[in-house]
C-alpha positions in Angstrom: -16.8 -19.8 -6.3 -13.7 -18.4 -4.6 -10.9 -18.8 -7.1 -8.1 -16.9 -5.2 -8.5 -17.1 -1.4 -8.2 -14.1 0.6 -5.0 -14.1 2.7 -3.5 -12.0 5.5 -1.5 -9.4 3.5 2.5 -9.9 3.6 2.7 -6.3 5.0 0.7 -7.4 8.1 2.9 -10.6 8.5 6.0 -8.9 8.3 5.2 -6.0 10.5 4.1 -8.4 13.3 7.4 -10.3 13.0 9.2 -7.0 13.1 7.5 -5.7 16.3 8.3 -9.1 18.0 11.9 -8.8 17.0 12.7 -5.2 17.9 13.3 -4.1 21.6 10.4 -2.7 23.7 12.0 0.8 23.7 12.9 1.0 19.9 12.3 4.3 18.3 10.4 3.0 15.5 8.0 0.9 17.6 5.1 3.5 17.9 5.1 4.1 14.2 5.1 0.3 13.2 2.2 -0.3 15.8 0.2 2.6 14.3 0.7 1.3 10.6 -0.1 -2.2 11.8 -3.4 -1.0 13.2 -4.4 0.8 10.1 -3.4 -2.3 8.0 -5.5 -4.6 10.1 -8.4 -2.3 9.8 -8.1 -2.2 6.1 -8.0 -6.1 5.8 -10.9 -6.5 8.2 -12.8 -4.1 5.9 -12.1 -6.2 2.9 -13.2 -9.4 4.9 -16.8 -7.7 5.4 -17.6 -8.6 1.8 -16.9 -12.2 2.4 -20.2 -13.0 4.0 -22.5 -11.4 1.1 -20.3 -12.7 -1.6 -20.6 -16.2 -0.1 -24.5 -16.2 -1.1 -23.8 -15.8 -4.8 -24.1 -18.9 -6.8 -20.9 -20.5 -7.1 -21.1 -21.7 -10.7 -22.0 -18.2 -11.9 -19.6 -15.8 -10.0 -15.7 -16.3 -9.8 -14.2 -14.4 -7.1 -10.6 -13.4 -6.9 -9.3 -11.7 -3.7 -6.1 -9.4 -3.5 -5.4 -10.1 -7.2 -2.3 -8.1 -8.3 -1.6 -7.9 -12.1 0.9 -5.9 -14.4 0.6 -4.2 -17.7 4.3 -3.3 -17.8 6.3 -1.1 -15.7 3.7 -0.8 -13.0 1.2 -3.1 -11.3 -2.3 -2.6 -10.1 -4.0 -4.6 -7.3 -7.7 -5.1 -6.8 -9.2 -5.8 -3.4 -11.9 -8.1 -4.9 -12.6 -9.1 -8.5 -15.8 -10.9 -9.6 -15.8 -12.4 -12.9 -18.8 -13.7 -14.7 -19.6 -14.7 -18.5 -21.6 -11.4 -18.8 -19.3 -8.8 -16.9 -16.6 -8.1 -14.5 -17.0 -6.3 -11.2 -14.2 -4.5 -9.2 -14.8 -4.1 -5.6 -12.7 -1.5 -3.7 -13.4 -1.7 0.0 -13.0 1.2 2.5 -13.0 0.7 6.4 -13.6 4.3 7.2 -15.8 5.4 10.2 -17.5 8.6 11.0 -18.5 10.9 8.1 -17.4 10.7 4.6 -17.7 13.7 2.2 -16.9 13.0 -1.4 -15.8 16.5 -2.7 -16.6 16.9 -6.3 -14.7 20.1 -6.7 -11.2 19.0 -5.3 -12.0 15.2 -6.2 -11.1 14.3 -2.9 -12.5 12.2 0.1 -12.8 13.9 3.4 -13.4 11.9 6.5 -14.4 13.3 10.0 -13.8 10.6 12.5 -16.2 10.1 15.5 -13.6 12.0 17.7 -13.8 15.2 15.3 -10.6 14.6 13.5 -10.6 15.5 9.8 -8.5 13.6 7.3 -8.3 13.7 3.6 -7.9 10.9 1.1 -7.6 10.5 -2.6 -10.9 9.8 -4.2 -11.5 6.1 -4.1 -14.0 6.3 -6.9 -11.1 7.6 -9.1 -8.8 4.9 -7.9 -11.3 2.4 -8.7 -11.8 3.8 -12.1 -8.1 3.5 -12.9 -8.2 -0.1 -11.8 -11.0 -0.6 -14.2 -8.9 0.9 -17.0 -5.8 -1.1 -16.1 -7.9 -4.3 -16.1 -9.4 -3.5 -19.6 -6.1 -3.1 -20.8 -4.8 -6.5 -19.4 -7.8 -8.3 -20.8 -7.5 -6.5 -24.2 -4.0 -7.9 -24.5 -5.7 -11.4 -24.3 -8.5 -10.5 -26.6 -10.9 -10.6 -23.9 -13.5 -7.8 -24.3 -16.1 -7.7 -21.4 -17.9 -5.0 -19.6 -16.2 -4.0 -16.4 -18.1 -2.3 -13.5 -16.7 -1.1 -10.2 -18.3 -0.4 -6.6 -16.8 1.4 -3.7 -17.8 -0.6 -0.6 -18.0 1.1 2.8 -17.5 -1.7 5.3 -19.0 0.0 8.3 -22.9 0.4 8.4 -22.8 3.3 10.7 -20.5 5.4 8.4 -22.4 8.5 7.1 -21.8 9.2 3.3 -22.3 12.8 1.9 -21.5 14.9 -1.1 -22.4 18.2 -2.4 -26.1 19.1 -3.5 -26.4 18.3 -7.3 -23.7 15.5 -7.2 -25.4 12.6 -5.8 -24.9 10.9 -9.2 -21.2 10.7 -8.0 -22.3 8.4 -5.2 -24.1 5.9 -7.4 -20.9 3.8 -7.2 -20.6 4.1 -3.5 -22.7 1.9 -1.1 -22.7 0.2 2.4 -21.7 -3.4 2.5 -25.2 -4.4 3.6 -26.5 -3.5 0.1 -23.7 -5.3 -1.8 -25.7 -8.3 -2.7 -28.8 -6.7 -4.0 -26.5 -4.1 -6.0 -24.6 -7.2 -7.7 -28.1 -8.8 -8.5 -29.0 -5.4 -10.1 -25.9 -5.2 -12.2 -26.3 -9.0 -13.4 -30.0 -8.1 -14.4 -28.8 -5.5 -16.7 -26.4 -7.7 -18.5 -28.3 -10.4 -20.6 -25.9 -11.2 -23.2 -23.2 -13.8 -22.5 -19.7 -12.2 -23.5 -17.4 -15.1 -23.2 -17.8 -18.8 -23.2 -17.2 -21.2 -20.4 -14.0 -22.3 -22.1 -12.7 -18.8 -22.4 -13.7 -18.0 -18.6 -11.5 -20.8 -17.6 -8.7 -19.4 -19.8 -9.0 -16.0 -18.1 -9.0 -17.6 -14.8 -5.9 -19.6 -15.5 -4.3 -16.4 -16.8 -5.2 -14.4 -13.7 -3.8 -16.9 -11.3 -0.6 -17.5 -13.4 0.2 -13.6 -13.7 -0.9 -12.7 -10.2 2.2 -11.4 -8.4 2.1 -11.2 -4.8 3.2 -7.8 -3.2 6.5 -7.6 -1.7 7.6 -5.6 1.4 11.0 -5.1 3.0 10.2 -4.0 6.5 13.8 -3.2 7.4 14.2 -0.9 4.5 10.8 0.8 4.8 11.3 1.6 8.5 15.3 2.2 8.1 16.1 -0.5 10.7 19.5 -2.0 10.6 19.7 -5.9 10.7 21.9 -5.6 13.8 18.9 -4.1 15.6 16.8 -7.4 15.2 16.6 -9.7 18.2 17.7 -13.0 17.3 17.2 -16.5 18.8 14.0 -18.6 19.3 11.6 -16.6 21.4 8.9 -17.8 23.9 5.5 -18.0 22.6 4.1 -18.2 26.2 5.4 -15.3 28.0 6.6 -13.3 25.0 10.0 -12.6 26.4 12.7 -11.2 24.3 15.4 -13.6 25.9 16.5 -16.2 23.4 15.2 -19.9 24.3 18.1 -22.4 25.2 18.4 -25.7 23.6 18.2 -28.5 26.2 18.1 -32.1 25.5 16.3 -32.0 22.1 13.8 -29.2 23.2 13.8 -25.4 23.6 13.6 -24.0 27.2 12.5 -20.5 28.2 14.8 -19.2 31.0 12.3 -16.7 32.1 8.9 -18.8 32.4 10.7 -22.3 32.3 8.3 -23.5 29.5 9.6 -26.1 27.1 8.7 -25.9 23.4 9.7 -28.4 20.7 8.7 -26.1 17.7 10.2 -22.7 18.7 12.6 -23.1 15.8 9.9 -23.1 13.3 8.5 -20.0 14.4 11.9 -18.6 14.4 13.0 -19.5 10.8 9.6 -18.1 9.6 10.4 -15.0 11.3 13.9 -15.0 9.7 12.5 -15.6 6.1 9.7 -13.0 6.5 12.3 -10.3 7.5 14.5 -10.9 4.6 13.0 -9.9 1.1 15.2 -12.5 -0.7 15.2 -15.2 1.8 17.3 -18.2 2.2 19.3 -19.5 5.1 22.5 -21.6 5.4 23.4 -24.1 8.2 25.8 -21.3 9.6 23.1 -18.4 9.3 20.6 -20.7 10.9 23.0 -21.5 13.8 23.8 -17.9 14.2 20.2 -16.9 14.4 19.1 -19.5 16.8 22.4 -19.3 19.0 23.2 -23.0 18.3 26.7 -24.2 18.4 26.4 -27.6 16.8 26.3 -27.9 13.0 24.9 -31.3 13.2 22.0 -30.4 15.4 21.1 -27.3 13.1 21.2 -29.7 10.1 18.8 -32.1 11.8 16.4 -29.2 12.6 16.7 -27.7 9.1 15.8 -31.3 7.6 13.0 -32.0 10.0 11.2 -29.0 8.7 11.1 -30.3 5.1 12.2 -27.0 3.8 13.0 -26.6 -0.1 16.7 -26.2 -0.6 19.3 -25.7 -3.4 23.0 -26.6 -3.6 24.9 -29.4 -2.0 26.8 -30.0 1.1 28.5 -26.7 2.3 26.8 -24.6 -0.5 23.4 -25.8 0.5 20.7 -23.2 1.5 17.3 -23.6 2.7 14.3 -21.8 1.2 11.0 -20.9 2.7 7.6 -22.6 2.0 5.1 -20.0 0.4 5.0 -17.4 3.1 2.4 -15.2 1.3 -0.3 -17.5 2.2 -1.2 -16.2 5.8 -4.8 -17.7 6.3 -7.7 -15.6 7.5 
């Protein structure tokens, strides 16, 4: 059973908004486009495990996607965590193409792309092992002691996996996604003794969900972009023009393609919230961002979106709905 749904990562959501809200010739655009492509590739790799995991018996396997926990000063994030009454399993998913060489001497992963480009990465086996250690600590604080396994999942079936002669044992934790289900079944068959009761399992599930802290990301700070470089206004969803829409007789009007849109302000305020790391918006800020002159029209639009709010009258600010729930 999927307990924690997979959602589009906040870095992807915010990066897409940022691209929509900077000029076409902005000096950071190429870097953002490149980073966004890598993030989408990583996310699609994570999605590759969804189909085989859907075949697991729901009552026996509890699945958490993108769970992020803390043992104090630092947080750790797990692509996919599978929890059972017998064992826990961490899945670290990699969407690498070409040839992967796990170097046992330098403890490094070396990728040779199909175009011949060579790149080096930290060893994902060690990365998953650290996640295993952190999860053990987290569970131990809650008096839960359960065996924890981990696997490195290569999402592209065409990717070649290699290591040095004599070190094949190193790759026992690495496999292509098409073998994931059979490996889980093999792991399951090796754990015969129930470690935690169904009552304790529910308790762990509640704790995982309660202490899950979604990742934050400030795109303006990360890319060193000033707030006055951001394009304001409601934007046309049809022609993708950067010209702000105009408010005409209760609807939004695109001066470029003549399209009318009643909901452009909803997309605009979501953009505003995603670009601000600690988001809230007042009536005045809403008017300035949407290029509205009327406070009463702004108030009407804000109320129509049923946004949470705090404060009264002139001090009122509106808050976003949960933005970190981008559906896949």
